[in-house]
NUDOPA-210036 format. One record per residue (C-alpha): residue in one letter; x negated, y, z negated. Coordinates in steps of 0.5 Angstrom, whole numbers, padded with zeros to 4 digits, always signed. Layout:
<recs>
AXYZ
...
</recs>
This chain:
<recs>
M-0222+0207-0287
K-0216+0208-0291
D-0214+0213-0285
F-0214+0208-0280
A-0210+0202-0284
F-0203+0201-0282
T-0198+0201-0287
F-0191+0198-0286
K-0186+0204-0288
P-0180+0204-0285
K-0176+0210-0285
L-0170+0206-0288
F-0174+0205-0294
S-0176+0212-0296
D-0169+0215-0294
L-0165+0210-0299
K-0169+0213-0305
H-0164+0219-0305
Y-0158+0216-0301
N-0151+0219-0304
K-0144+0218-0302
K-0144+0224-0298
T-0149+0222-0293
F-0146+0215-0293
A-0140+0218-0291
A-0143+0222-0285
D-0147+0216-0283
V-0141+0211-0282
M-0137+0216-0278
A-0143+0217-0274
G-0145+0210-0273
I-0137+0209-0271
I-0138+0214-0265
V-0144+0212-0263
G-0142+0204-0263
I-0136+0207-0258
V-0141+0211-0254
A-0146+0205-0253
L-0141+0200-0251
P-0139+0202-0244
L-0147+0203-0243
A-0149+0197-0246
I-0144+0193-0241
A-0146+0197-0235
F-0154+0197-0236
G-0153+0189-0237
I-0149+0188-0230
A-0154+0193-0227
S-0160+0189-0229
G-0158+0183-0226
V-0155+0179-0233
T-0148+0178-0236
P-0145+0184-0239
E-0145+0180-0246
K-0152+0180-0246
G-0152+0188-0245
I-0148+0188-0252
I-0152+0183-0255
T-0158+0187-0254
A-0155+0193-0257
I-0153+0189-0263
V-0160+0186-0264
A-0165+0191-0262
G-0160+0197-0265
L-0160+0193-0271
A-0168+0192-0272
I-0170+0199-0269
S-0166+0202-0275
L-0168+0197-0280
F-0176+0197-0278
G-0177+0204-0274
G-0180+0210-0276
S-0175+0215-0274
K-0169+0217-0279
V-0164+0218-0273
Q-0166+0213-0267
I-0161+0209-0264
G-0164+0203-0260
G-0161+0199-0255
P-0161+0197-0247
T-0163+0204-0243
G-0162+0206-0236
A-0170+0206-0235
F-0171+0199-0236
I-0166+0197-0230
V-0170+0197-0224
I-0176+0193-0228
I-0171+0188-0231
Y-0168+0187-0224
G-0174+0186-0221
I-0177+0181-0226
I-0171+0177-0225
Q-0171+0177-0218
Q-0178+0174-0218
Y-0179+0170-0225
G-0172+0169-0226
E-0168+0170-0233
K-0173+0165-0237
G-0179+0170-0234
L-0175+0176-0237
L-0174+0173-0244
I-0182+0171-0244
A-0184+0178-0241
T-0179+0182-0246
F-0182+0177-0252
L-0189+0179-0250
A-0188+0186-0249
G-0185+0186-0257
I-0192+0183-0259
F-0195+0189-0255
L-0191+0194-0258
V-0192+0191-0265
L-0200+0191-0264
L-0200+0198-0261
G-0197+0201-0268
V-0201+0196-0272
F-0207+0199-0269
R-0205+0206-0270
L-0204+0208-0262
G-0197+0211-0263
T-0200+0218-0262
I-0204+0216-0256
I-0198+0214-0252
K-0196+0222-0253
Y-0201+0224-0249
I-0199+0221-0242
P-0199+0227-0237
Y-0192+0230-0237
P-0192+0230-0229
I-0192+0222-0230
V-0186+0222-0235
V-0182+0226-0230
G-0184+0223-0224
F-0182+0216-0226
T-0176+0218-0230
S-0173+0221-0224
G-0176+0216-0219
I-0172+0211-0224
A-0166+0215-0223
V-0166+0215-0216
T-0167+0208-0216
I-0161+0207-0220
F-0156+0211-0216
T-0158+0207-0210
T-0157+0200-0213
Q-0149+0203-0215
I-0147+0205-0208
K-0144+0198-0206
D-0140+0197-0212
L-0138+0205-0212
F-0135+0205-0205
G-0133+0197-0205
L-0138+0196-0199
S-0137+0189-0196
I-0144+0187-0196
E-0146+0179-0198
S-0153+0181-0200
V-0156+0188-0202
P-0164+0188-0200
A-0169+0189-0206
D-0173+0195-0202
F-0171+0202-0203
I-0171+0204-0195
E-0168+0197-0193
K-0162+0198-0198
W-0160+0205-0195
I-0161+0202-0188
V-0156+0196-0190
Y-0151+0201-0193
A-0151+0205-0187
K-0149+0199-0182
H-0144+0197-0187
F-0141+0204-0189
G-0135+0203-0185
T-0133+0197-0189
I-0131+0202-0195
E-0125+0199-0199
P-0121+0205-0201
W-0118+0203-0207
S-0125+0201-0210
A-0128+0208-0208
G-0122+0212-0211
V-0123+0208-0217
G-0131+0210-0217
L-0130+0217-0215
L-0125+0219-0220
S-0129+0215-0225
V-0135+0220-0224
L-0130+0226-0224
I-0127+0224-0231
I-0134+0223-0234
A-0136+0230-0231
I-0130+0234-0234
S-0129+0230-0240
P-0134+0234-0244
K-0129+0240-0243
F-0123+0237-0247
S-0127+0232-0252
R-0134+0232-0254
V-0132+0226-0259
I-0130+0221-0255
P-0135+0220-0249
G-0133+0221-0242
S-0135+0214-0240
L-0130+0211-0245
I-0125+0215-0243
A-0126+0213-0235
I-0126+0206-0237
I-0120+0206-0241
I-0116+0210-0235
M-0119+0206-0229
T-0118+0199-0232
V-0111+0201-0234
A-0110+0204-0227
A-0113+0198-0224
W-0109+0193-0228
L-0102+0197-0226
L-0104+0197-0219
K-0105+0189-0219
E-0099+0188-0223
Y-0094+0192-0220
A-0097+0195-0213
G-0100+0188-0211
V-0107+0192-0210
T-0112+0186-0211
S-0118+0189-0207
I-0121+0192-0213
E-0126+0188-0216
T-0127+0187-0224
I-0132+0184-0228
G-0128+0178-0229
D-0128+0177-0222
R-0136+0177-0222
F-0137+0174-0229
R-0135+0169-0234
I-0134+0173-0240
N-0136+0170-0247
S-0135+0173-0253
T-0139+0168-0258
L-0146+0169-0261
P-0151+0165-0257
D-0155+0160-0261
M-0162+0163-0263
A-0168+0160-0258
V-0175+0161-0258
P-0177+0162-0251
S-0182+0157-0248
I-0188+0160-0247
T-0195+0157-0244
W-0201+0160-0242
E-0199+0160-0235
S-0193+0164-0236
I-0197+0169-0240
K-0202+0170-0235
E-0196+0171-0230
L-0192+0175-0234
I-0197+0180-0237
S-0197+0185-0232
P-0189+0186-0233
A-0190+0185-0240
I-0195+0191-0241
T-0190+0195-0236
I-0184+0194-0241
A-0188+0195-0247
L-0191+0202-0244
L-0184+0204-0242
G-0181+0202-0248
A-0186+0206-0252
I-0186+0212-0248
E-0178+0213-0248
S-0178+0211-0256
L-0183+0216-0258
L-0180+0221-0253
S-0173+0220-0256
A-0176+0221-0263
T-0180+0227-0262
V-0173+0230-0259
A-0169+0228-0265
D-0175+0231-0270
G-0174+0238-0266
V-0166+0238-0268
I-0166+0235-0275
G-0173+0238-0277
D-0176+0232-0279
R-0182+0228-0277
H-0182+0221-0275
N-0188+0216-0276
S-0190+0214-0269
N-0194+0208-0271
Q-0188+0205-0275
E-0183+0207-0269
L-0187+0202-0265
V-0187+0197-0270
G-0180+0197-0270
Q-0179+0197-0263
G-0184+0191-0262
I-0180+0187-0267
A-0173+0189-0263
N-0176+0186-0257
I-0179+0180-0260
L-0172+0179-0263
A-0167+0181-0257
P-0170+0175-0253
L-0169+0170-0258
F-0161+0171-0257
G-0162+0172-0249
G-0162+0179-0250
I-0166+0184-0245
P-0171+0190-0246
A-0169+0195-0251
T-0172+0202-0253
G-0170+0208-0256
A-0164+0212-0253
I-0164+0219-0252
A-0157+0220-0251
R-0154+0216-0256
T-0159+0218-0261
M-0157+0226-0260
T-0150+0223-0260
N-0151+0220-0267
I-0155+0227-0269
N-0149+0231-0267
N-0144+0227-0271
G-0147+0228-0277
G-0152+0221-0277
R-0158+0223-0282
T-0161+0216-0284
P-0162+0209-0281
I-0156+0207-0284
A-0152+0210-0278
G-0156+0206-0273
I-0154+0200-0277
I-0147+0202-0277
H-0147+0203-0270
A-0149+0195-0269
V-0144+0193-0274
V-0139+0196-0270
L-0141+0193-0263
L-0141+0186-0266
G-0134+0187-0268
I-0132+0189-0261
F-0136+0184-0258
L-0133+0178-0263
F-0126+0181-0262
L-0125+0185-0256
M-0130+0183-0251
P-0125+0179-0247
L-0121+0185-0245
A-0128+0187-0241
Q-0126+0183-0236
Y-0121+0188-0233
I-0126+0193-0232
P-0127+0195-0225
M-0134+0194-0222
A-0133+0201-0219
C-0132+0204-0225
L-0138+0202-0228
A-0142+0204-0222
G-0139+0211-0223
V-0142+0211-0230
L-0148+0209-0228
V-0148+0215-0223
I-0147+0220-0228
V-0153+0216-0232
S-0158+0217-0226
Y-0156+0224-0225
N-0157+0226-0233
M-0163+0222-0232
S-0166+0225-0226
G-0168+0231-0230
W-0168+0235-0223
R-0169+0242-0226
T-0175+0240-0229
F-0177+0236-0223
F-0177+0243-0219
E-0180+0247-0224
L-0186+0242-0224
M-0187+0244-0217
K-0189+0251-0219
N-0195+0248-0223
P-0202+0247-0220
K-0203+0243-0214
S-0206+0237-0219
D-0200+0236-0223
I-0195+0237-0217
T-0200+0231-0213
V-0199+0227-0220
L-0191+0228-0220
L-0190+0226-0213
I-0194+0220-0212
T-0191+0217-0219
F-0184+0219-0216
F-0185+0216-0209
L-0189+0210-0212
T-0183+0209-0217
V-0178+0209-0211
I-0181+0206-0205
F-0185+0200-0209
D-0184+0199-0217
L-0185+0202-0223
T-0191+0198-0225
I-0195+0201-0219
A-0193+0208-0220
I-0195+0208-0228
E-0202+0205-0226
V-0203+0209-0220
G-0200+0215-0223
L-0205+0214-0230
V-0211+0213-0225
I-0210+0219-0221
A-0208+0223-0228
C-0215+0221-0231
L-0219+0223-0224
L-0216+0230-0224
F-0217+0231-0232
M-0224+0229-0231
R-0225+0234-0225
R-0222+0239-0230
M-0227+0237-0235
M-0233+0238-0230
E-0230+0245-0228
T-0230+0247-0235
T-0237+0245-0237
Q-0242+0250-0234
V-0250+0249-0234
K-0254+0255-0232
L-0261+0258-0233
L-0261+0264-0238
T-0265+0271-0237
D-0267+0275-0243
E-0261+0279-0242
A-0256+0273-0242
I-0259+0271-0249
S-0259+0277-0252
S-0252+0278-0251
N-0249+0271-0251
E-0246+0271-0258
N-0252+0269-0262
K-0249+0267-0268
D-0255+0262-0269
V-0260+0267-0268
L-0265+0268-0274
D-0269+0274-0271
E-0269+0279-0266
N-0275+0276-0262
L-0271+0273-0256
S-0275+0275-0250
I-0277+0269-0246
P-0284+0268-0245
E-0288+0267-0238
G-0287+0259-0236
V-0281+0258-0240
E-0274+0256-0237
V-0268+0256-0242
Y-0262+0253-0240
E-0255+0253-0243
I-0250+0247-0243
N-0243+0250-0244
G-0238+0244-0245
P-0238+0237-0246
Y-0244+0233-0243
F-0241+0227-0240
F-0241+0222-0234
G-0237+0227-0230
V-0242+0233-0231
A-0249+0229-0232
N-0251+0231-0225
K-0250+0238-0226
F-0256+0239-0230
E-0260+0236-0225
E-0257+0241-0219
V-0259+0247-0223
M-0266+0245-0225
L-0267+0243-0217
A-0265+0250-0215
T-0271+0253-0219
E-0277+0255-0214
K-0283+0254-0219
L-0284+0249-0224
P-0284+0252-0231
T-0289+0249-0237
V-0283+0249-0242
R-0276+0247-0241
I-0271+0249-0247
V-0264+0246-0247
R-0259+0250-0251
M-0254+0245-0253
R-0250+0249-0258
R-0243+0249-0254
V-0244+0242-0253
P-0238+0238-0257
F-0240+0231-0255
I-0244+0227-0251
D-0243+0220-0248
S-0248+0215-0246
T-0248+0217-0239
G-0250+0224-0241
I-0255+0221-0246
H-0258+0217-0240
N-0258+0223-0236
L-0262+0227-0241
T-0267+0222-0242
S-0268+0221-0235
M-0269+0229-0235
C-0274+0228-0240
H-0278+0223-0237
L-0279+0226-0230
S-0280+0233-0234
Q-0286+0230-0238
K-0289+0226-0231
D-0289+0234-0228
G-0292+0236-0234
I-0286+0240-0237
H-0285+0240-0244
I-0278+0239-0247
I-0274+0243-0253
L-0267+0242-0255
S-0264+0248-0258
G-0257+0248-0263
V-0255+0241-0262
Q-0249+0240-0266
P-0249+0235-0272
K-0244+0230-0268
V-0248+0230-0262
H-0255+0230-0266
K-0252+0223-0269
V-0251+0220-0263
L-0258+0222-0260
E-0261+0220-0266
R-0257+0213-0266
S-0259+0212-0259
G-0267+0213-0260
F-0267+0220-0256
N-0270+0224-0262
E-0276+0219-0263
M-0277+0219-0256
L-0277+0227-0255
G-0280+0228-0262
K-0276+0231-0268
E-0280+0237-0268
N-0278+0239-0261
I-0270+0239-0263
C-0269+0246-0266
P-0263+0249-0270
N-0263+0255-0266
I-0265+0259-0260
S-0270+0263-0264
M-0274+0257-0267
A-0274+0254-0260
L-0277+0260-0257
E-0282+0260-0262
E-0284+0253-0261
A-0285+0254-0254
R-0290+0260-0255
K-0294+0255-0260
Y-0294+0250-0254
L-0296+0255-0249
A-0301+0257-0254
Q-0304+0250-0255
H-0303+0249-0247
N-0307+0255-0245
S-0313+0254-0250
</recs>
């Protein structure tokens, strides 16, 4: 039972045991740089999600601090991410900001439970085509939501539906505001080329500084007032909000349980994916269950201060690693830096052009799309392509909740079909038994007597293949006196398999056919014993190998024919 018990061991606690000045200096430098990188992204993600810019920064501060304090990765940097934009926006549209706070809080509880019940490793087994499908779908959706601000289109209300959005964009494309479009496209260009000149200062920050100054100069000295800024749309507040627990009722839980599960599932996938990528770079191994608990605590705390969902951010985590961060202290420093900016420099954010933020998110969506991986997966088996495309189009046209649910169902069905294809049931001959890797044989007397049929099941005996056995048996023309079922290569059996095996035995007995099992593995033997199957068949009819099973068959034939 100890192997299944969860132990609360954040990486921070173990890393501090061997901490030194050199590591601290590296963590401080990395934390400062990551804090600067996180600033424009937090603002952009907050606005794109349908909340105020300061709520994006508050999330990065509170959740980022909690993930570093309680997470299971040395270098994970947490905060709001692009993957949540679509979900958050949809929840706000349907349930309001109060509903978002409750859904985020519930998602945090679910994440903690996933970690406590040690389900972190299971999350990793979500099929890769599903992850790529909904990630690419989210990227396309984020790009779509930024067209209005990128080009300064005059649209009063942008529809929520993907197809309707593009219809409205097409109708209003003649209302492009040249100055805003110039700011947006220049921002994209600056971010794209900035890595060639500087890898320390993020391109998004360079673009924001240049475009903000340019927009201010154009307004002050050229009379250009058509470039919309954050201050034109939002009232900037640089004071920390009071902590308030969301008012949760049973009705609100029932109403928000589905979006909360979606937030938790996406947060778990993205954070563990980020931690796994980081492990490969620094040569470490994160604690997936502790990481989920840390993510859960972060998403419980963030809504108490009006924040939005958060998870591990791959781009910021890699920035942390590349700049020398090696312990959770770097993540804590990043949160402190953001707090200082929020308290003392937040009023300056009102001058940032909306078109510039749209440019930042266009680059985010491009990097997030993983289009090269998407097209590589299109060369895979048709089943993987089916899952990939269905998940992608459902994410784009409908929403992420439906995409994940349907994608998982299809993936499970395809997995069951593959399992059915790998499990074989066949009727053996003398030659097949003699040449079939008989490591369980005790003697050479392997000929099959007259009136005996030997069947071999090769693979798991579960509900997907239970009927295969019946089909093979019905194909025989003459009923035997004895049936031997060879199960040495059956690693497990489920309740449907047991039911099928029991039914086969009862039907065979009615037809006067004696059943003998051969080579049953210990795990399968225990399952059959607990189900009462052994008593029904008779323990003497369950033999450890094919030689003893054939000998038992001969004895039965001798008694039967005498």
